Backbone bond lengths (Angstrom), bond angles and torsions (degrees), N, CA, C in turn:
res aa  C-N    CA-C-N  psi(-1)  N-CA   C-N-CA  omega(-1)  CA-C   N-CA-C  phi
1 M - - - 1.464 - - 1.524 110.69 -
2 E 1.327 115.32 -41.21 1.459 118.56 -178.86 1.521 111.13 -64.34
3 D 1.363 115.74 -39.69 1.467 118.63 179.35 1.530 110.72 -64.15
4 K 1.349 116.31 -38.55 1.455 120.03 -179.50 1.531 111.06 -66.26
5 S 1.337 116.29 -40.40 1.466 119.15 179.19 1.521 111.20 -65.62
6 V 1.327 117.15 -38.09 1.465 120.53 177.00 1.515 110.65 -62.66
7 V 1.330 116.42 -42.42 1.458 120.91 179.41 1.520 110.52 -63.40
8 R 1.361 116.42 -42.53 1.459 119.68 179.88 1.525 111.14 -63.07
9 R 1.342 117.65 -42.70 1.460 119.93 179.52 1.530 111.25 -64.54
10 A 1.318 116.31 -41.49 1.464 119.79 178.17 1.520 111.55 -63.74
11 T 1.346 115.37 -37.96 1.466 119.59 178.93 1.512 111.02 -65.14
12 R 1.347 116.19 -42.27 1.463 119.55 179.03 1.524 111.37 -63.96
13 R 1.332 117.79 -40.98 1.460 120.10 179.10 1.522 111.11 -65.22
14 A 1.305 116.26 -38.13 1.470 119.25 -179.79 1.514 111.88 -70.10
15 A 1.359 115.44 -32.81 1.468 119.15 -177.66 1.511 112.35 -82.73
16 A 1.320 118.56 -21.46 1.463 121.00 -174.60 1.511 113.74 -59.35
17 P 1.358 120.71 -47.47 1.452 119.44 -179.17 1.511 113.64 -59.08
18 G 1.322 118.00 -31.23 1.449 120.01 -179.97 1.511 113.34 -68.85
19 H 1.344 118.42 -23.22 1.447 121.50 -179.19 1.515 112.04 -100.52
20 S 1.317 118.37 -3.88 1.454 121.32 179.59 1.511 109.79 -99.03
21 L 1.325 114.91 159.36 1.452 120.31 178.83 1.526 109.53 -73.96
22 P 1.336 118.25 136.55 1.465 119.63 178.12 1.523 112.00 -58.07
23 R 1.325 115.08 162.87 1.463 119.78 -174.84 1.516 111.87 -60.43
24 T 1.342 117.34 -37.01 1.461 119.16 178.48 1.519 111.09 -60.84
25 G 1.342 116.85 -36.84 1.457 120.17 178.05 1.510 112.40 -67.06
26 V 1.332 117.09 -39.20 1.460 120.84 178.44 1.531 110.35 -64.39
27 I 1.331 116.66 -42.19 1.466 120.37 178.10 1.532 109.86 -63.82
28 G 1.328 116.28 -44.05 1.461 119.39 179.41 1.510 112.47 -62.57
29 M 1.330 117.26 -41.10 1.463 120.41 178.86 1.519 111.25 -65.93
30 G 1.328 117.01 -35.81 1.458 119.55 176.69 1.517 111.89 -64.71
31 M 1.329 116.53 -41.60 1.464 120.17 177.88 1.520 111.20 -65.63
32 L 1.327 116.50 -40.99 1.454 119.85 -178.15 1.518 112.55 -74.46
33 A 1.326 117.73 -26.21 1.469 120.09 177.59 1.527 110.22 -60.83
34 F 1.327 116.78 -39.80 1.466 120.78 177.77 1.526 110.69 -64.06
35 V 1.330 117.18 -42.68 1.461 121.07 -179.14 1.525 110.61 -66.99
36 V 1.322 116.84 -43.47 1.464 120.55 179.46 1.524 110.96 -63.51
37 L 1.314 116.99 -37.28 1.465 120.59 177.74 1.527 110.48 -60.70
38 L 1.321 117.29 -43.98 1.463 120.53 177.52 1.529 111.02 -62.38
39 A 1.338 116.41 -38.92 1.461 119.85 -177.62 1.532 112.05 -71.21
40 L 1.328 117.33 -32.17 1.464 120.63 -177.07 1.518 113.04 -83.09
41 L 1.330 117.43 -28.39 1.467 120.45 -173.94 1.527 112.23 -125.94
42 P 1.314 119.66 49.55 1.475 118.62 -178.66 1.524 112.49 -68.46
43 G 1.327 116.90 -36.37 1.449 119.02 179.89 1.509 113.50 -66.45
44 F 1.318 116.82 -27.65 1.463 121.33 179.57 1.523 111.87 -86.35
45 L 1.332 117.41 -34.61 1.457 121.26 -174.20 1.528 113.07 -90.81
46 A 1.327 117.49 -30.17 1.464 119.90 -178.11 1.530 110.38 -74.60
47 P 1.319 118.08 131.78 1.472 119.79 -177.84 1.521 113.58 -73.07
48 Y 1.335 118.54 -24.33 1.467 121.53 -177.04 1.528 109.72 -138.54
49 D 1.323 114.35 168.76 1.459 121.14 169.00 1.529 107.36 -74.05
50 P 1.325 118.91 124.24 1.473 119.86 -175.20 1.522 114.02 -67.58
51 A 1.336 117.96 -14.40 1.463 120.69 -178.49 1.525 112.68 -100.93
52 V 1.331 117.58 6.46 1.456 122.05 -177.32 1.525 109.32 -112.38
53 T 1.312 116.36 136.58 1.461 121.33 177.03 1.522 109.68 -72.12
54 T 1.321 116.18 118.99 1.465 121.23 -176.83 1.518 113.08 -121.82
55 G 1.317 117.74 3.50 1.460 120.69 -179.52 1.511 110.65 -163.15
56 K 1.302 115.55 -176.04 1.451 121.43 177.38 1.530 109.61 -77.15
57 P 1.320 117.76 154.77 1.470 120.05 178.18 1.526 111.90 -61.14
58 L 1.307 115.41 136.77 1.467 124.07 174.45 1.528 113.14 56.10
59 E 1.327 115.41 42.87 1.463 118.99 173.66 1.527 109.32 -71.18
60 R 1.312 115.07 144.87 1.456 119.77 174.90 1.528 110.40 -73.44
61 P 1.333 117.76 160.71 1.480 119.64 176.67 1.520 111.11 -56.27
62 S 1.340 114.96 137.76 1.459 121.94 -179.07 1.519 108.68 -151.44
63 L 1.331 116.85 -178.31 1.463 120.48 177.69 1.517 111.47 -66.13
64 Q 1.332 117.89 -28.62 1.467 120.79 178.21 1.524 111.40 -79.60
65 H 1.311 116.48 -35.11 1.471 121.99 -179.14 1.533 107.29 -133.69
66 W 1.313 116.11 97.59 1.461 120.96 -172.14 1.525 113.04 -61.44
67 L 1.325 116.75 -31.13 1.466 120.29 177.60 1.527 111.51 -113.19
68 G 1.298 117.10 16.63 1.452 120.15 179.95 1.516 112.08 76.99
69 T 1.332 116.17 -165.28 1.465 122.12 -179.71 1.524 109.41 -128.14
70 N 1.328 115.18 164.54 1.461 119.59 178.08 1.525 110.29 -89.84
71 D 1.323 116.43 -165.39 1.462 119.98 -174.05 1.517 114.00 -73.08
72 V 1.338 118.34 -9.48 1.467 120.98 176.41 1.525 111.83 -116.70
73 G 1.324 117.24 10.08 1.452 120.90 174.83 1.514 115.86 87.89
74 H 1.333 118.33 14.29 1.464 121.00 176.36 1.527 109.66 -81.01
75 D 1.316 116.36 142.36 1.457 121.22 179.70 1.530 110.03 -70.48
76 L 1.326 117.07 122.76 1.456 121.36 -174.83 1.521 112.86 -74.23
77 L 1.325 117.87 -31.48 1.463 119.35 176.38 1.516 110.49 -63.98
78 S 1.323 117.66 -40.64 1.463 121.15 177.65 1.526 110.92 -64.89
79 E 1.336 116.79 -40.33 1.462 119.61 176.69 1.529 110.81 -62.92
80 L 1.322 116.29 -40.45 1.464 120.45 -179.18 1.530 110.80 -63.66
81 I 1.326 116.73 -43.44 1.470 120.52 -178.35 1.516 110.61 -68.91
82 W 1.328 117.53 -46.36 1.462 119.59 179.68 1.530 111.66 -68.42
83 G 1.330 117.20 -31.23 1.458 119.96 178.53 1.512 113.48 -67.87
84 T 1.337 116.85 -20.68 1.464 120.31 177.65 1.512 111.05 -59.65
85 R 1.332 116.97 -40.48 1.467 120.61 -176.50 1.525 111.25 -62.46
86 V 1.311 117.83 -46.56 1.462 121.02 -177.01 1.527 111.02 -69.10
87 S 1.330 116.70 -46.94 1.467 119.46 -179.10 1.520 111.65 -61.62
88 L 1.329 116.58 -44.12 1.462 120.00 -179.43 1.518 111.32 -68.88
89 A 1.328 117.27 -39.12 1.462 120.43 -179.61 1.525 111.22 -63.85
90 I 1.331 116.61 -44.95 1.470 119.37 178.44 1.517 110.62 -63.29
91 G 1.324 117.71 -43.02 1.457 120.56 179.84 1.513 112.69 -62.41
92 V 1.335 117.02 -46.16 1.467 120.88 -177.60 1.515 111.14 -68.36
93 L 1.333 117.80 -47.64 1.468 120.51 -177.74 1.526 111.45 -65.26
94 A 1.328 116.99 -42.06 1.466 119.30 178.41 1.520 111.11 -64.12
95 A 1.335 116.92 -38.75 1.467 120.18 178.79 1.521 111.32 -67.14
96 V 1.329 117.10 -40.86 1.470 120.39 178.12 1.520 110.27 -60.19
97 L 1.335 116.88 -47.45 1.464 120.18 -179.51 1.526 111.27 -64.22
98 A 1.337 116.93 -42.67 1.463 120.08 -178.73 1.525 111.39 -64.20
99 V 1.322 117.46 -43.70 1.465 120.54 -179.47 1.526 110.75 -68.30
100 L 1.323 118.04 -39.12 1.464 120.61 178.52 1.525 111.12 -63.84
101 V 1.328 116.74 -45.93 1.470 119.57 178.23 1.521 110.37 -63.12
102 G 1.318 117.06 -44.30 1.459 119.76 178.07 1.518 112.84 -62.53
103 L 1.339 116.46 -38.41 1.466 120.53 178.45 1.520 111.34 -62.78
104 V 1.320 116.59 -47.25 1.475 120.45 -179.13 1.522 111.20 -64.42
105 I 1.328 116.87 -47.10 1.467 120.38 -178.41 1.528 110.59 -65.65
106 G 1.323 117.75 -41.12 1.464 120.10 179.30 1.517 112.61 -63.48
107 M 1.341 117.37 -43.26 1.465 120.24 179.33 1.524 111.64 -67.13
108 C 1.329 116.64 -42.82 1.469 119.36 -179.24 1.524 110.92 -64.78
109 A 1.332 116.85 -41.13 1.462 119.45 179.64 1.524 111.22 -63.49
110 A 1.322 117.95 -41.26 1.462 121.47 -178.23 1.522 111.70 -73.09
111 Y 1.317 117.06 -40.21 1.465 119.86 -173.91 1.528 112.17 -75.51
112 F 1.317 117.15 -46.51 1.467 119.50 -175.47 1.526 111.68 -83.44
113 G 1.342 118.11 -29.11 1.452 121.00 175.35 1.522 113.00 59.85
114 G 1.317 115.78 -160.26 1.452 122.03 175.44 1.518 113.60 56.17
115 L 1.329 115.24 -133.53 1.457 121.35 -177.91 1.525 111.38 -64.83
116 T 1.331 116.74 -37.79 1.464 120.20 179.19 1.523 110.74 -60.19
117 D 1.311 116.06 -46.77 1.460 120.64 179.13 1.523 110.75 -62.77
118 A 1.322 117.27 -43.89 1.467 121.16 -177.73 1.527 111.11 -62.44
119 V 1.336 116.05 -45.99 1.465 119.41 -177.84 1.529 111.21 -66.39
120 L 1.339 116.40 -46.44 1.466 119.66 -177.64 1.523 111.92 -66.34
121 M 1.324 117.50 -39.35 1.459 119.86 -179.76 1.524 112.39 -72.08
122 R 1.336 117.96 -31.31 1.471 118.51 174.19 1.521 110.12 -68.26
123 L 1.323 116.91 -33.89 1.462 120.24 175.28 1.528 110.74 -66.63
124 V 1.335 116.27 -40.29 1.465 120.49 176.50 1.527 110.24 -63.09
125 D 1.325 117.07 -44.66 1.464 120.25 178.98 1.528 110.86 -60.03
126 L 1.331 115.83 -40.66 1.460 119.72 179.20 1.527 110.90 -62.97
127 M 1.332 117.12 -43.05 1.458 120.67 -179.47 1.520 112.08 -67.49
128 L 1.333 116.90 -27.88 1.456 120.23 -178.33 1.528 112.98 -81.57
129 V 1.320 117.78 -23.85 1.464 119.62 -175.72 1.523 113.07 -98.33
130 I 1.326 117.88 -22.48 1.466 118.36 -179.73 1.526 109.54 -73.20
131 P 1.325 118.74 148.51 1.469 121.13 175.84 1.519 110.06 -70.44
132 V 1.318 115.93 107.27 1.460 120.83 -169.78 1.525 111.94 -68.69
133 F 1.332 117.77 -45.40 1.464 118.75 -173.21 1.529 112.59 -66.05
134 P 1.339 120.62 -43.93 1.472 118.52 174.19 1.526 112.31 -59.18
135 L 1.342 117.03 -37.52 1.460 119.15 177.07 1.530 110.70 -65.72
136 L 1.339 116.42 -39.22 1.455 120.11 175.80 1.526 111.40 -59.08
137 L 1.318 116.61 -41.78 1.460 120.42 179.51 1.522 110.99 -60.70
138 L 1.328 116.14 -46.07 1.464 119.67 -178.28 1.517 111.64 -63.99
139 V 1.314 116.25 -46.42 1.469 119.79 -178.09 1.524 110.63 -68.57
140 A 1.339 117.39 -38.87 1.463 120.28 179.83 1.521 111.07 -63.47
141 I 1.319 117.15 -38.24 1.462 119.91 176.68 1.521 110.47 -63.77
142 Y 1.330 116.55 -37.05 1.468 120.55 -177.50 1.526 112.11 -73.59
143 V 1.331 118.32 -44.59 1.468 120.95 -174.56 1.521 112.06 -81.07
144 G 1.335 118.13 -21.44 1.448 120.62 178.31 1.519 112.39 88.12
145 P 1.355 115.87 173.79 1.464 120.38 -176.39 1.520 112.35 -74.49
146 G 1.343 115.21 162.72 1.461 121.60 178.42 1.513 110.71 146.24
147 V 1.332 115.83 137.63 1.458 120.14 -178.35 1.521 111.18 -64.48
148 V 1.325 116.98 -44.59 1.465 121.01 -178.85 1.527 110.35 -64.69
149 K 1.326 116.32 -43.92 1.468 119.90 179.92 1.524 111.02 -62.84
150 M 1.335 116.79 -42.74 1.456 119.68 -179.51 1.519 111.39 -65.87
151 T 1.333 117.03 -40.36 1.460 120.62 178.88 1.519 111.04 -61.41
152 A 1.346 116.04 -47.87 1.464 120.08 -179.97 1.522 111.31 -64.79
153 L 1.318 116.81 -37.70 1.459 120.63 -178.88 1.521 111.60 -66.34
154 I 1.326 116.62 -44.87 1.468 120.02 179.09 1.524 110.41 -63.15
155 A 1.330 116.52 -43.21 1.468 120.05 179.74 1.519 111.64 -64.21
156 A 1.335 116.81 -38.14 1.465 120.65 -177.46 1.515 112.84 -65.44
157 L 1.336 116.63 -21.71 1.470 119.91 -179.11 1.528 113.11 -111.10
158 A 1.351 117.07 12.14 1.467 119.91 -176.61 1.527 113.51 -123.22
159 W 1.323 118.52 5.25 1.462 120.61 -172.78 1.529 113.15 -86.66
160 A 1.323 118.54 -12.57 1.464 120.83 -169.68 1.528 112.40 -66.06
161 E 1.329 117.66 -44.28 1.469 119.90 -178.18 1.526 112.04 -64.35
162 P 1.350 119.61 -46.34 1.479 118.45 174.40 1.520 112.76 -60.00
163 A 1.320 117.64 -35.15 1.463 120.29 179.56 1.521 111.80 -62.40
164 R 1.313 117.42 -43.92 1.468 120.45 -179.68 1.532 110.87 -65.61
165 L 1.321 117.57 -42.92 1.461 120.54 179.99 1.522 111.53 -66.09
166 C 1.331 116.98 -42.34 1.466 120.06 179.10 1.529 111.49 -66.63
167 R 1.306 117.34 -34.88 1.465 120.05 177.82 1.518 111.17 -63.59
168 S 1.339 117.23 -41.59 1.465 119.72 -178.71 1.523 111.56 -61.32
169 Q 1.327 117.21 -39.90 1.462 120.25 177.64 1.527 111.17 -73.07
170 A 1.332 116.96 -38.30 1.466 120.44 -179.86 1.525 111.74 -66.43
171 L 1.324 117.64 -30.86 1.465 119.96 177.79 1.525 111.09 -62.60
172 A 1.327 116.60 -42.38 1.463 119.84 179.17 1.516 111.40 -64.78
173 V 1.328 116.84 -38.27 1.471 119.81 -179.77 1.525 110.69 -71.45
174 T 1.322 116.83 -41.34 1.459 120.83 -178.43 1.527 111.70 -62.00
175 A 1.334 116.96 -32.41 1.459 120.78 -179.43 1.523 113.20 -83.51
176 S 1.330 118.66 1.71 1.457 121.22 -176.91 1.527 111.45 -77.19
177 E 1.329 115.30 162.32 1.460 120.73 -176.86 1.527 112.17 -71.04
178 Y 1.333 117.90 -34.93 1.456 117.89 -176.53 1.528 111.82 -71.73
179 V 1.332 117.49 -27.52 1.465 119.73 173.55 1.526 109.71 -70.03
180 A 1.338 117.14 -42.17 1.463 120.14 177.28 1.523 110.83 -63.00
181 A 1.345 116.78 -37.49 1.461 119.85 178.38 1.522 111.05 -66.49
182 A 1.319 117.81 -40.69 1.463 120.99 178.97 1.520 110.75 -64.24
183 Q 1.331 116.79 -40.37 1.462 119.69 177.24 1.523 111.46 -65.81
184 A 1.332 116.87 -38.26 1.462 120.41 179.34 1.530 111.84 -66.62
185 L 1.328 116.91 -30.18 1.467 120.71 178.50 1.519 113.02 -80.89
186 G 1.336 116.76 0.46 1.466 120.29 174.88 1.511 115.27 94.65
187 A 1.330 118.67 13.87 1.463 121.16 178.17 1.526 110.21 -66.77
188 T 1.306 116.42 138.80 1.460 120.76 179.28 1.531 110.62 -70.03
189 D 1.327 114.86 161.45 1.464 119.28 179.35 1.526 111.60 -60.18
190 V 1.331 115.65 -41.45 1.469 119.10 -179.78 1.521 110.73 -62.57
191 R 1.337 117.15 -41.50 1.460 120.17 -179.83 1.528 111.63 -66.64
192 V 1.325 116.42 -41.21 1.467 119.46 179.85 1.527 110.18 -64.06
193 I 1.333 116.43 -42.66 1.466 119.63 -179.38 1.522 110.72 -65.44
194 M 1.332 116.80 -45.81 1.463 120.14 -176.82 1.525 112.39 -72.88
195 K 1.323 117.20 -33.20 1.461 121.66 -174.41 1.520 112.81 -86.87
196 H 1.324 117.34 -35.49 1.460 119.80 -171.96 1.534 113.67 -118.11
197 V 1.333 117.29 -44.47 1.463 119.77 -174.57 1.530 110.95 -77.00
198 L 1.319 116.90 -48.70 1.470 120.33 -176.11 1.528 113.24 -58.92
199 P 1.346 120.25 -46.72 1.476 118.42 179.88 1.520 113.78 -60.10
200 A 1.328 117.25 -29.07 1.460 119.95 -179.40 1.529 112.49 -81.33
201 V 1.328 116.77 -28.77 1.469 120.95 -176.43 1.524 111.55 -93.02
202 L 1.330 117.21 -26.95 1.462 120.52 -174.48 1.533 113.83 -57.76
203 P 1.343 120.30 -42.63 1.470 118.44 178.06 1.526 113.50 -58.49
204 L 1.326 116.83 -37.40 1.459 119.90 178.04 1.522 110.65 -66.26
205 A 1.336 117.14 -38.24 1.467 120.79 177.87 1.518 110.85 -66.51
206 V 1.334 116.71 -38.73 1.465 120.27 178.01 1.525 110.51 -63.14
207 G 1.320 116.56 -38.20 1.454 120.01 178.08 1.518 113.20 -65.67
208 Q 1.340 117.42 -23.78 1.456 121.21 178.04 1.523 112.57 -83.07
209 F 1.334 116.85 -14.23 1.458 119.98 -173.47 1.522 112.57 -67.01
210 A 1.334 117.71 -48.67 1.460 121.05 -173.94 1.534 112.82 -60.45
211 P 1.337 119.71 -52.65 1.471 117.73 178.07 1.517 113.11 -64.26
212 M 1.334 116.89 -27.79 1.458 119.89 177.71 1.526 111.15 -65.66
213 V 1.327 117.52 -37.48 1.459 120.66 177.99 1.524 110.38 -60.50
214 G 1.325 116.71 -45.76 1.454 120.15 178.85 1.517 112.60 -59.12
215 R 1.328 116.53 -42.74 1.465 119.64 179.45 1.521 111.40 -66.34
216 C 1.323 117.29 -38.92 1.468 120.48 179.71 1.524 111.27 -66.63
217 I 1.328 117.38 -36.34 1.470 120.21 176.71 1.528 110.10 -64.83
218 L 1.314 117.18 -40.79 1.460 120.20 177.55 1.531 111.58 -63.35
219 V 1.321 116.61 -40.52 1.464 120.13 179.23 1.527 110.25 -65.60
220 E 1.326 116.88 -43.61 1.471 119.97 178.23 1.517 111.00 -60.43
221 A 1.326 116.62 -42.76 1.455 120.14 179.60 1.531 110.94 -63.87
222 G 1.330 116.50 -40.07 1.455 119.98 179.01 1.518 112.70 -64.80
223 L 1.336 116.47 -44.80 1.468 120.01 179.00 1.521 111.44 -65.26
224 S 1.328 116.63 -43.25 1.464 119.85 179.76 1.526 110.98 -65.97
225 F 1.320 117.59 -38.03 1.459 121.38 178.29 1.529 111.10 -60.40
226 L 1.329 116.37 -34.12 1.458 120.80 179.63 1.525 112.67 -84.18
227 G 1.329 116.86 2.41 1.458 120.61 177.66 1.505 114.61 87.53
228 L 1.345 118.15 14.73 1.458 121.71 -178.27 1.522 112.34 -101.54
229 G 1.333 117.40 5.30 1.456 120.79 175.51 1.513 111.04 -89.29
230 D 1.326 115.44 -171.15 1.458 121.20 178.60 1.528 108.24 -88.95
231 P 1.344 118.77 111.20 1.468 119.94 -177.00 1.526 113.43 -68.97
232 T 1.327 117.20 -14.57 1.466 119.57 -179.91 1.521 112.48 -85.14
233 Q 1.329 117.69 -9.28 1.463 121.94 -178.92 1.523 109.86 -108.66
234 K 1.326 116.21 130.55 1.453 120.49 177.17 1.524 110.12 -76.37
235 S 1.311 116.09 125.70 1.461 121.53 175.13 1.520 107.47 -148.47
236 W 1.326 115.93 168.37 1.458 119.13 178.35 1.520 111.32 -63.21
237 G 1.319 116.61 -38.31 1.459 119.92 178.20 1.518 112.75 -66.28
238 S 1.339 116.82 -39.84 1.462 119.27 178.94 1.529 111.34 -67.65
239 M 1.346 117.17 -31.64 1.459 119.58 175.06 1.528 110.68 -62.41
240 L 1.327 116.92 -42.00 1.457 120.33 178.31 1.528 111.15 -66.52
241 Y 1.336 116.51 -35.92 1.476 119.69 178.46 1.521 111.00 -65.09
242 F 1.336 117.34 -48.29 1.456 120.19 -179.05 1.533 111.46 -69.44
243 A 1.331 117.08 -28.27 1.464 119.04 174.24 1.527 110.57 -65.14
244 R 1.332 115.68 -39.59 1.477 118.96 178.12 1.524 111.06 -68.38
245 S 1.341 117.11 -45.95 1.461 119.59 -179.24 1.520 112.31 -71.16
246 G 1.342 117.82 -23.72 1.452 121.20 179.97 1.517 113.73 -88.97
247 G 1.321 117.94 2.99 1.454 121.30 175.87 1.517 114.64 79.65
248 A 1.341 117.66 20.82 1.463 119.49 -178.28 1.519 111.89 -66.48
249 Y 1.318 117.11 -28.20 1.463 119.82 -178.05 1.527 112.21 -72.51
250 L 1.315 116.81 -14.72 1.461 120.57 -179.49 1.521 112.27 -94.49
251 T 1.316 117.05 -6.21 1.461 121.89 179.41 1.534 108.66 -129.46
252 R 1.331 114.98 -178.99 1.459 119.09 177.88 1.522 112.18 -77.94
253 A 1.329 117.15 2.36 1.464 120.26 178.88 1.523 112.01 -65.78
254 W 1.336 117.56 -18.98 1.467 119.81 179.22 1.525 111.52 -62.43
255 L 1.349 116.90 -24.34 1.460 119.93 -178.94 1.524 111.75 -63.47
256 W 1.318 118.29 -36.21 1.465 120.54 -179.29 1.524 113.61 -109.54
257 W 1.338 116.86 -7.01 1.459 120.00 -179.66 1.532 112.14 -105.37
258 V 1.321 117.55 -33.63 1.462 121.70 -176.10 1.525 112.38 -101.24
259 V 1.326 116.73 -42.56 1.461 120.60 -174.89 1.530 112.81 -62.83
260 P 1.356 120.18 -46.28 1.481 119.01 -178.09 1.530 114.51 -58.79
261 P 1.360 120.72 -50.12 1.469 117.48 176.74 1.520 113.38 -64.04
262 G 1.337 116.56 -32.71 1.463 118.92 176.20 1.515 111.74 -63.93
263 L 1.324 116.77 -40.67 1.464 120.48 177.40 1.524 111.19 -66.74
264 M 1.320 118.00 -38.31 1.467 120.54 179.38 1.530 110.89 -66.26
265 I 1.315 116.64 -40.69 1.466 119.86 176.76 1.530 110.22 -62.34
266 S 1.337 115.87 -43.74 1.469 119.72 179.52 1.520 111.25 -65.26
267 L 1.340 117.28 -43.44 1.456 121.33 -179.90 1.516 111.48 -61.38
268 T 1.316 116.61 -45.98 1.464 120.51 -178.02 1.524 111.23 -67.36
269 T 1.319 116.76 -44.66 1.464 119.83 179.28 1.521 111.17 -62.54
270 L 1.326 116.27 -41.84 1.466 120.23 179.12 1.529 110.69 -66.05
271 G 1.330 117.51 -39.29 1.463 120.61 178.41 1.516 111.82 -61.94
272 F 1.322 116.86 -44.84 1.462 119.97 178.24 1.524 111.22 -68.06
273 A 1.330 117.44 -33.57 1.467 119.96 177.15 1.523 110.88 -64.85
274 F 1.342 117.00 -45.48 1.466 120.46 177.31 1.524 111.03 -60.88
275 L 1.327 116.57 -44.43 1.464 120.00 179.45 1.517 111.16 -64.66
276 G 1.329 116.99 -38.29 1.459 120.28 178.83 1.518 112.26 -65.30
277 I 1.342 117.52 -39.27 1.465 120.65 177.18 1.520 110.49 -62.26
278 A 1.340 116.37 -43.70 1.463 119.96 -179.90 1.526 111.67 -65.64
279 L 1.334 117.09 -42.64 1.464 119.79 179.69 1.518 111.49 -66.08
280 E 1.320 116.61 -36.62 1.468 119.05 178.92 1.523 110.98 -65.98
281 E 1.332 116.61 -38.31 1.463 119.31 177.33 1.523 111.66 -64.45
282 K 1.328 116.30 -32.54 1.470 119.82 -178.02 1.523 112.39 -84.76
283 L 1.338 117.83 -33.72 1.457 120.71 -168.36 1.518 114.59 -107.66
284 N 1.329 117.80 -24.57 1.459 120.12 -178.52 1.532 108.90 -71.49
285 P 1.347 118.10 120.12 1.469 119.89 -177.05 1.524 113.11 -64.90
286 I 1.329 118.24 -24.64 1.462 119.48 179.03 1.517 110.94 -73.41
287 L 1.341 116.17 -41.73 1.468 119.80 -179.47 1.530 112.58 -74.79
288 K 1.341 117.03 -22.95 1.457 119.54 -179.51 1.517 112.82 -77.31
289 T 1.314 117.25 -20.59 1.457 120.38 -177.77 1.505 110.97 -79.88
């Protein structure tokens, strides 16, 4: 009995690492927990209303204003905290839409094949080879500012990579014997896709979500920095835009006006990248073998 209990304990210890998140994922989740906390509790954590003048223009960091003030006297720490909500929301929503569109297109291309596959994959190839950011600039100028518009625009130009990855996994599932058996028994296409193809492809799509969020946040920051975001919404990108238009780059004000949002963008992107690497190691069927 004692030998059996020792074997069981050793087996559990050996199996535990395989069911736990890799260290990179734990580090990424720790970094993102801080960002999510700022996004959920801005009214509690921010010392001032970010739209109210609370000091003199371009004050240096002090006990009253930990990150100083901007050119109109708004507290920069409050802007940074409130901007977390908008930047994170755009990144998450755009990533969700992009992964969902890519998942649907990838499964449909793999399952139906033939002309459907050819047309959808040529569209994916086109989206992957065109310069996305210049196209984003042109379309953003045309559609105008707005959080909803920017979210939809980023998602509309980010779905191609998830679509190609989901198609590769869906092709293997579609060629399996149990899918052929379900089709032979008269199962509809929708039932086969929802019952057999989707469960096999969904983990791969989930693994694409985290790095996609980081990329979408970077795109939002870039567009807002160029003045194509919504100027009425506080975000990290809009802080960089107003720092540029307010002349912060010509003075030492960039140290407390530009560096903090830049660090937050880097921290969040790195956190999602670490989490994405860990999820891919756990969920990607190629890496698990």
